[in-house]
C-alpha positions in Angstrom: 0.5 -6.9 13.4 -1.0 -5.1 10.5 -4.1 -6.6 8.9 -4.5 -6.0 5.2 -7.8 -5.9 3.3 -7.6 -7.4 -0.2 -9.9 -5.2 -2.2 -10.5 -7.3 -5.3 -11.1 -10.9 -4.2 -14.9 -10.8 -4.9 -14.8 -10.8 -8.7 -17.7 -10.6 -11.1 -17.4 -11.1 -14.9 -18.0 -7.3 -15.4 -14.8 -6.7 -13.4 -12.9 -8.5 -16.1 -14.4 -6.4 -18.9 -17.1 -8.9 -19.7 -20.8 -9.1 -19.1 -23.2 -12.0 -19.3 -25.0 -10.4 -22.3 -21.8 -10.0 -24.3 -21.7 -13.4 -26.0 -25.1 -13.0 -27.7 -24.5 -9.4 -29.0 -24.5 -9.4 -32.8 -26.0 -12.9 -33.2 -28.9 -11.7 -35.4 -26.8 -10.6 -38.3 -25.0 -13.9 -38.2 -28.2 -15.8 -38.5 -29.3 -13.6 -41.4 -26.1 -14.4 -43.3 -26.4 -18.1 -42.8 -28.9 -20.7 -43.9 -29.8 -22.9 -41.0 -31.8 -26.0 -41.0 -35.2 -25.4 -39.3 -34.5 -28.0 -36.6 -31.5 -25.8 -35.7 -32.5 -22.3 -36.5 -36.0 -22.3 -34.8 -34.8 -23.7 -31.4 -31.9 -21.2 -31.5 -34.3 -18.3 -32.0 -36.6 -19.6 -29.3 -33.5 -19.9 -26.9 -32.6 -16.3 -27.6 -36.2 -15.2 -26.9 -36.1 -17.0 -23.6 -32.8 -15.3 -22.7 -34.3 -11.9 -23.5 -37.1 -12.7 -21.0 -34.5 -13.7 -18.4 -35.4 -17.4 -18.6 -31.8 -18.5 -19.1 -32.3 -22.0 -17.5 -35.1 -22.6 -19.9 -32.9 -21.5 -22.8 -30.2 -24.0 -21.7 -32.8 -26.7 -21.7 -33.8 -25.8 -25.2 -30.1 -25.9 -26.3 -29.7 -29.3 -24.7 -32.4 -30.5 -27.0 -30.3 -29.3 -29.9 -27.5 -31.5 -28.7 -29.5 -34.4 -29.8 -29.7 -33.2 -33.4 -27.2 -35.1 -35.6 -25.1 -34.0 -38.5 -24.5 -30.4 -37.3 -22.2 -28.3 -39.4 -19.2 -26.5 -37.8 -21.2 -23.2 -38.1 -24.3 -24.7 -36.5 -22.3 -26.0 -33.6 -20.5 -22.6 -33.2 -23.9 -20.7 -33.1 -25.3 -23.2 -30.5 -22.2 -22.8 -28.3 -22.2 -19.1 -28.6 -25.8 -18.9 -27.5 -25.1 -21.5 -24.7 -22.2 -19.4 -23.5 -24.5 -16.4 -22.9 -27.3 -18.4 -21.3 -25.1 -20.4 -19.0 -23.1 -17.4 -17.8 -26.3 -15.5 -17.1 -27.8 -18.5 -15.3 -24.7 -19.0 -13.1 -24.1 -22.5 -14.6 -20.3 -22.0 -14.6 -19.4 -25.5 -15.7 -21.6 -25.3 -18.8 -20.4 -21.7 -19.5 -16.8 -22.6 -19.2 -17.1 -25.5 -21.7 -18.9 -23.2 -24.2 -16.3 -20.5 -23.8 -13.5 -23.0 -24.3 -15.1 -24.2 -27.5 -15.6 -20.7 -28.9 -12.1 -19.6 -28.1 -10.7 -22.6 -29.9 -13.1 -22.4 -32.8 -11.1 -20.0 -35.0 -14.3 -18.1 -35.7 -13.9 -15.2 -33.2 -12.3 -11.9 -34.2 -9.1 -11.0 -32.3 -11.1 -8.6 -30.1 -13.8 -11.1 -29.4 -11.3 -13.8 -28.6 -9.6 -11.6 -26.0 -13.1 -10.7 -24.6 -14.1 -14.4 -24.3 -10.8 -15.3 -22.8 -11.2 -12.8 -20.1 -14.8 -13.9 -19.6 -13.6 -17.5 -19.2 -11.2 -16.4 -16.5 -14.0 -14.7 -14.7 -16.2 -17.8 -14.9 -13.4 -20.0 -13.5 -12.9 -17.6 -10.6 -16.5 -17.3 -9.8 -16.8 -21.1 -9.8 -13.8 -21.3 -7.5 -11.6 -23.3 -10.0 -8.6 -21.1 -9.4 -6.2 -23.7 -11.0 -8.0 -23.4 -14.4 -8.4 -19.6 -13.9 -4.6 -19.3 -13.5 -3.9 -21.4 -16.6 -6.2 -19.2 -18.6 -4.6 -16.0 -17.2 -1.2 -17.3 -18.0 -2.2 -18.0 -21.6 -3.5 -14.4 -21.9 -0.3 -13.0 -20.4 1.8 -14.8 -23.0 0.0 -12.7 -25.7 0.2 -9.4 -23.8 1.1 -8.3 -20.2 -2.1 -7.0 -18.6 -1.6 -5.6 -15.1 -5.2 -6.3 -14.2 -4.9 -10.0 -15.1 -1.6 -10.3 -13.3 -3.1 -8.8 -10.2 -5.9 -11.5 -10.4 -3.2 -14.2 -10.8 -1.5 -13.0 -7.6 -4.8 -12.9 -5.7 -5.6 -16.4 -6.8 -2.1 -17.6 -5.7 -2.8 -15.9 -2.3 -6.2 -17.7 -1.9 -4.6 -21.0 -2.9 -1.8 -20.6 -0.4 0.7 -21.0 -3.3 3.4 -18.9 -1.6 6.2 -19.8 -3.9 4.3 -18.8 -7.1 3.0 -15.6 -5.4 6.4 -14.6 -4.2 7.8 -15.0 -7.7 5.1 -12.8 -9.1 5.5 -10.2 -6.4 9.3 -10.1 -6.9 8.8 -9.6 -10.6 6.3 -6.9 -9.9 8.7 -5.2 -7.5 11.5 -5.2 -10.1 9.2 -3.6 -12.7 8.1 -1.0 -10.2 4.4 -1.9 -10.5 3.6 -3.1 -7.0 0.2 -1.9 -5.7 -0.7 -1.4 -2.1 -2.7 -4.7 -2.1 0.2 -6.5 -3.5 2.6 -5.2 -0.9 0.0 -6.1 1.7 -0.1 -9.7 0.4 3.7 -9.9 0.5 3.7 -8.6 4.1 1.1 -11.1 5.2 3.2 -13.9 3.6 6.3 -12.7 5.4 4.4 -12.6 8.7 3.3 -16.2 8.2 6.8 -17.3 7.4 8.2 -15.3 10.5 10.4 -13.4 8.1 10.8 -10.3 10.4 13.4 -8.6 8.3 11.4 -9.0 5.1 8.2 -7.9 6.8 9.8 -4.7 8.1 11.2 -4.0 4.6 7.8 -4.4 3.1 6.1 -2.2 5.7 8.8 0.5 5.0 7.6 0.4 1.3 4.0 0.7 2.4 4.7 3.6 4.7 6.8 5.3 2.1 4.3 5.0 -0.8 1.0 4.7 1.1 1.6 6.8 4.3 -1.3 5.5 6.4 -1.3 5.6 10.2 -1.4 1.8 10.5 1.8 1.3 8.5 3.7 4.0 10.3 2.5 2.8 13.7 3.6 -0.8 12.9 6.9 0.4 11.6 7.8 2.6 14.6 6.7 -0.1 17.1 8.8 -2.7 15.4 12.0 -0.6 15.2 11.9 0.3 18.9 11.4 -3.4 19.7 14.5 -4.3 17.7 17.3 -5.8 19.9 19.8 -3.2 20.8 17.6 -0.2 20.0 18.8 2.7 22.0 16.5 4.6 24.4 18.3 7.8 23.3 16.2 7.7 20.2 12.8 7.7 21.8 12.6 11.5 21.3 13.3 11.0 17.6 10.5 8.3 17.4 8.1 10.8 18.9 9.2 13.4 16.3 8.3 10.9 13.6 5.0 10.1 15.3 4.2 13.8 15.4 5.1 14.3 11.8 2.8 11.5 10.8 -0.1 12.5 12.9 0.1 9.5 15.3 0.0 11.4 18.6 -3.6 11.2 19.9 -3.5 10.8 23.7 -2.8 13.5 26.2 -0.1 11.3 27.7 1.7 11.0 24.4 1.9 14.8 23.9 3.0 15.2 27.5 5.7 12.5 27.3 7.1 14.0 24.0 7.2 17.5 25.4 9.0 16.2 28.5 11.6 14.3 26.4 12.2 17.3 24.2 12.7 19.5 27.3 15.2 17.0 28.6 17.0 17.1 25.3 17.4 20.9 25.8 14.9 22.1 23.1 12.3 24.1 25.0 11.0 25.9 21.8 10.2 22.5 20.3 8.5 21.4 23.5 6.3 24.5 23.3 5.4 23.6 19.7 4.4 20.1 20.8 2.3 21.4 23.7 0.6 23.9 21.5 -0.3 21.2 19.0 -1.7 19.2 21.9 -3.9 22.1 22.9 -5.1 22.7 19.3 -5.9 19.0 19.0 -8.0 19.1 22.2 -5.8 16.5 23.8 -4.3 19.0 26.3 -5.9 21.7 28.5 -9.0 19.7 29.3 -10.0 17.0 31.8 -8.7 16.4 35.3 -5.0 16.9 34.2 -5.6 20.3 32.7 -3.6 22.0 35.4 -0.7 19.6 34.9 -0.7 20.4 31.2 -0.6 24.1 32.1 2.3 23.6 34.5 4.3 21.8 31.8 3.6 24.7 29.4 4.7 27.2 32.0 7.9 25.2 32.5 8.7 25.1 28.8 8.2 28.9 28.5 10.4 29.6 31.5 13.1 27.2 30.2 13.0 28.9 26.8 13.3 32.4 28.3 16.3 31.2 30.4 17.9 29.7 27.4 17.6 32.9 25.4 18.8 35.0 28.3 21.9 32.9 29.0 22.6 31.9 25.4 25.9 33.7 25.0 27.3 32.5 28.3 26.1 28.9 27.7 27.7 28.8 24.3 31.0 30.2 25.6 31.1 27.7 28.4 30.4 24.8 26.1 33.1 25.9 23.7 35.6 26.4 26.6 34.9 22.9 27.9 35.1 21.4 24.4 31.6 20.0 24.9 30.7 19.4 21.3 27.8 17.2 22.2 26.4 20.1 24.2 27.0 22.5 21.3 25.2 20.1 19.0 22.1 20.0 21.3 22.2 23.8 21.6 22.4 24.2 17.9 19.4 22.0 17.4 17.5 24.0 20.0 18.3 27.2 18.2 17.0 25.9 14.9 13.7 25.0 16.7 13.5 28.5 18.2 13.7 30.1 14.8 17.5 30.9 14.8 18.2 28.5 11.9 21.4 30.1 10.5 23.1 30.3 13.9 21.9 26.9 15.0 22.8 25.0 11.8 26.3 26.6 11.8 26.8 25.4 15.4 25.5 21.9 14.6 27.5 21.6 11.4 30.7 22.4 13.3 29.9 20.0 16.2 29.1 17.2 13.8 32.7 17.3 12.5 34.2 16.9 16.0 36.2 13.8 16.8 35.3 13.5 20.4 31.5 13.1 20.2 29.9 10.5 22.4 27.4 9.5 19.8 28.5 10.9 16.4 25.6 9.2 14.5 23.1 10.8 16.8 24.6 14.2 16.0 24.3 13.6 12.3 20.7 12.4 12.8 19.9 15.7 14.6 21.6 17.7 12.0 19.5 16.1 9.3 16.3 16.7 11.4 17.4 20.4 11.9 17.9 20.9 8.2 14.3 19.6 7.7 12.9 21.9 10.3 14.8 24.8 8.6 13.1 23.9 5.3 16.4 22.7 3.7 15.0 19.4 2.2 17.9 18.4 0.0 20.5 18.9 2.7 18.3 17.1 5.2 18.0 14.1 3.0 21.7 13.9 2.1 22.7 14.2 5.7 20.2 11.6 6.9 21.5 9.2 4.2 24.9 9.4 5.7 23.7 8.3 9.2 24.9 4.8 10.2 25.0 2.9 13.4 23.6 -0.4 14.7 21.5 0.9 17.6 18.5 2.2 15.5 20.0 5.5 14.3 20.3 4.3 10.7 16.7 3.1 10.6 15.3 6.3 12.3 17.3 8.4 9.7 15.8 6.4 6.9 12.3 6.9 8.3 12.8 10.6 8.5 13.7 10.6 4.8 10.4 8.7 4.2 8.5 11.3 6.3 10.2 14.2 4.4 9.3 12.6 1.0 5.9 11.2 1.9 3.2 11.8 -0.7 0.6 14.3 0.1 -2.7 12.4 0.7 -6.0 13.7 -0.4 
């Protein structure tokens, strides 16, 4: 099971493009342009001074005294609530801040830019207060005016925290259709599918994660799950190892050894030597109590390759005489791995068209892999796309395409 970290759940107002000091910016010019009654103007100025000194709770107390003053004009009320919004948000009094923000947003006195700023600030306040229902309502109001990927991501995170699976899935599907799903969003979808025991949906999402964000955890989960699929053929174990090697998943000495042995059994000693050499370079082979065993396997691979090269013409002739197209396909793949790409691909291509193959989809899979080894990317992909089968060959072919196309990290 893959565990996914949701990177943005701890939200501050600043993360929404809003700071606690923002509501009081520019208040002085407003006061200068307006004539305020002393019983309003003086306490407001005192509240501002308290805020500048970091005494936001004292400022809120001063503003509560103003609530007792009767006969306030719309402008006086606006200025009081604007100051209260700044003091309350800075003091962490989210309920008071939210009411002040709501008033200001509906006052008609904010410019378009300020209204957007305060609307986002209100979302942040609701989220910090844990009132995700109101936060979502505020986000949806904003999204009606303009589609903001940042706010939409917060909406999805809120749905996830609430356990509102239906709403989250709807948002995620819409994001998927628009091509704007992030790694976090795919992770949320995968977690939901795990909880619902939607195995097919989960694997589909992990495929997207492995294709777009090729991390070891996604590839490991994907390959473990495909080999655990009912009906998966043991013949494909060597191909899974090739995918593991391509994605840097081989770590243990036993893994390098098992892959090299499987490749040798498949008749590709040159490839086995490549695997063994990588194991030595990684420090996994050639050390420890099994170092001698590692060397014996390397010696065997070298001898097998020498024998294959020595007897190549006779082997090819015998396979052709016997009409053993499966054997010719294996030999062709081995030749590609040994650096004889033109001869090996020609042999594989001819064998793949034969009608008497035991496992025709396997041969197409190996042909696609051989094209990739030979550096013929477009031919590799087109061949792999044609691979069918219900015993894992189609999935493995698809994963090879993902590995060939995977983004370069860094």
